[in-house]
N, C-alpha and C positions, 0 to 999 in steps of 0.2 A: 405513157398515157392516155392518156381520153382520146384518142390525136382519129381521126379517119386519113387510109390512105390520101398522099399531096394536103389534107384538111392541111391552115394554118396558126392552130389552136395546140396551149401546151395545156391543158382539164384536168384537176385532179381534186376529191371533194372525202370530208371523210367526215361521219359523223359516230362520237364516243358517247360511253355510259359517263355519267355526271357519279363522281364519287357520293351521293346522298343518297343516288337513284343504286348504286350498284348497292351502298347500305343497307338500301330497302329493300330489295329484290324485285325496282320496280325494273322493266327491261329500255334502253333505249329511247324517247317521245321524241326522234329529230330524227329528220331527213332528208339526204340529197338528189338530185338530175341536176345531169351534166354534157349537153348531146352538141356535138358540134354540122349543122348540115353543110350536105353540099356546096353552096357558095357561097363557106366561109362563116358566113352568121353561127356564130355560136346561142346555145338558147339554156340555161341555166333554173333551176328553183332546189328553192334551199327555206327549210319547217317547221316544225316547234308547235307539238302536244302537248296541247294544255295540261299543265302536271297534276290535277286533281280530276280530267275527265278518264275512265280507265284501260278503252282508245285508245287515244290519243295516235299513240305509238302507228294503228293503223290508215288513222284518222292524215297523219304526216304524208305518213307514205301515199298513201292512195294519188292524195291531194299535190305534191313532189311530181309523178307521176305521168300524175293526168295536164299536170299546166303542161309541163316540157313540150310529147307531144297535140296536146292540143299547142300550142303554142309552132311545131315546127311544123303541124299539115297547113296550116295556112300558112307555115311565112311559105312555105316549098308551094304554094299559089301566085303570092305578091308581098312584095318587102312597099311597105307602107312606106308614106311617103313626109307628108305633112303631122306636125307635132299631133294631130286633133283625129289621127287616124293612126298614130301609134298609141294614142290610149283606150282607143278605142276593142284595137289591140290588148294588152294587157287587160283593156277589160273584162275579155274575154275567156282569155287563159284565164282568168279567178273566175268564172260565171267557170267553164269547165272542169274547175279542180273542185269548186263547193259542191256541180253538181254532182260532182264522183262523191265525195264523201253523205252524202245528203245520196246517193243509191245504196249506197253499202250499211247508212241506216237501215234504210230500212227494210235492204235485203238479207236484215241480222239480227235475228228474232232479239227483239227484247231492246233493241242499240238503241239511243235516245242519244241525235247529234249533240246533242250537250257533250257528251261518251266515242265522244271522235275529235272531240273538237284540237284545231289549233294555229298558228302559224301562218305567215305563206309570202315570200321574198321572192318574186320572178323578175332577171334581165334577161339584158338578147344583142349582143357584143355586137356589134357593125367595124371596118376597121373606118370607119365616118364621124358615128354615131354611138350611145348608148341608148336602153329606153328601160325601164324599169321600174320595177311593181311590187308596191306593201303591205300586209295588213297586217300588225302585227309587233314587235318587241322588232329587235335586229337593224345591219343595214345590211347595204349597194355602196364599193369603193371603190371605184376605177383608177386607172391610173394614168395617166394622159405620156400626150411625142414631148412633151418638157417636161418630164417627171416629175408632175405634180401629183396629187392623191386630192380624190374629191369624192363624200357624200352623195352619190346619189341622195341616196334615200336616208331616214333617219331616224333611231326609238319615238315619236311620240313624245312630247313633252308633256306638260294638266296635263294626264293623270292618276290615278293614288297606285299608292304603293302594291302588286303585287295584283292590281288593276289588267289586261289584257285586250285587246278585241280581237277578236275570235275571225276565221273568212265562216264561222256556225252562226253569228252571230248574228241578227236582227244586222244592224246597225252595220254594215260592218262597209258600204261601202261611200260611207260621208267618213266612213275614216279612213277607208283604202288612203295611199301617196300612188299618184303616177307622175312620171317622168319622163321624159325625153329628150335626150344632152346632146346636140349637136359637137364632136369637138372626134380627134383620132385620139381615139379608149388602144389600148398598150399590152397593160393588164384589170381584169375584173376577179375580186374579189369580194365575196356574201357570206356572213355568220348568221349567231344566233344570238338570246339575246344572251347566255352564260360570258361572252367574246367579250360583249360591245364594253367594259368598266376596260377593258385591255386596251382595244387596238382603239375609242373612241377620248377622245376630249369629253368628259363632259362639265355644262351639260350641252358642251354650243356640240356635239357634234362632232368635231374636227377630228379625222383622220390622228391615227398617234405615229408617225414614220416611220419612228426603230417595229415599229412592228413591224409593219408592209414590206417594208423594203430587204428583210433576208429572208422573209418567203415570197417573194414572187421573181430574190434572185434563184430560190429558190427548183420550185421548178421551171426555171425558160432551165438547169444550165440534168435536167434529171429522162434521159429517157424510155426509162420503165418503169411501167405505170407501175408494177405493185412493188416498185420501191417505190418511189412514189408518196405512195396508201399507208405504206410500210410505214417511211419512216414518218406521212402527219398524223398518224395516230397516236405513232409515239412521239411525237410532239404534243397534241395537245390531252396526254396523258403522261408530260413530261413532270417532278416536281412539282415548277416553276406554274404554272401552271395550275394546277389544281389545287396545289396556297388557295388563289385568285380566283377562283371558281371550282362550284360543286354541283354547278349546273349539267345536265348531257351538255357536248361543244358539238357545233357543226361547222367545216370551215371548207368552201369549195375555191376555188386558187385557176386562173386564167388566164397567158397570157401570152401572147403574139406573138409568134416566131422570127426570130431576129432581134429583137425588141426586149 
């Protein structure tokens, strides 16, 4: 598992090519990153490149990586306390990711920022709280100590079908979700929009418990990183998932040891 020596989290993330992308020869445009810091804080990011953007797989990868690295650097210096401090930290993480994508565009001949368009979901999980941010579709879901599941961020409502706000959009900050929830977190799940109709009861965005429970039990019971990644990719590529979702799929799972 993606776990530091002496760490407290078991975490694994997978991004797989969707059926439509396999058919069209389009690369997987999703990406994910997860990192546990020395103090047991888990930092994770999930990104979904725009299907209409020719190099969005690069944008998703750079955004997820820059966000996690930027947040980790800040959290090693100081862990925020108040909600407004967490919101500022998450916004800084989004800004770092956006700047990384913009820099990539500037350094790449012929690429405009919209060619690298991507959504971005961020989460920072501690034993007593979770902080999350989101631009675009997908969701961040947590399991609390009482075993209940809660969507910390949800897919936006009110937008037109196939219309999504991306990190490269001029109005990204006005559309972003920033949340800090003080609660004992024992599990964390993040996913892109290809899974949201399976994982959430829409339009309310309430977690569908039978989707999450087996996945969190699976992570808690698996010690091998290679085995966990292989099985998670197999789940995302299984017929029962493929029949209901043909987009690229990303799923990041994490549980606290002993929970």
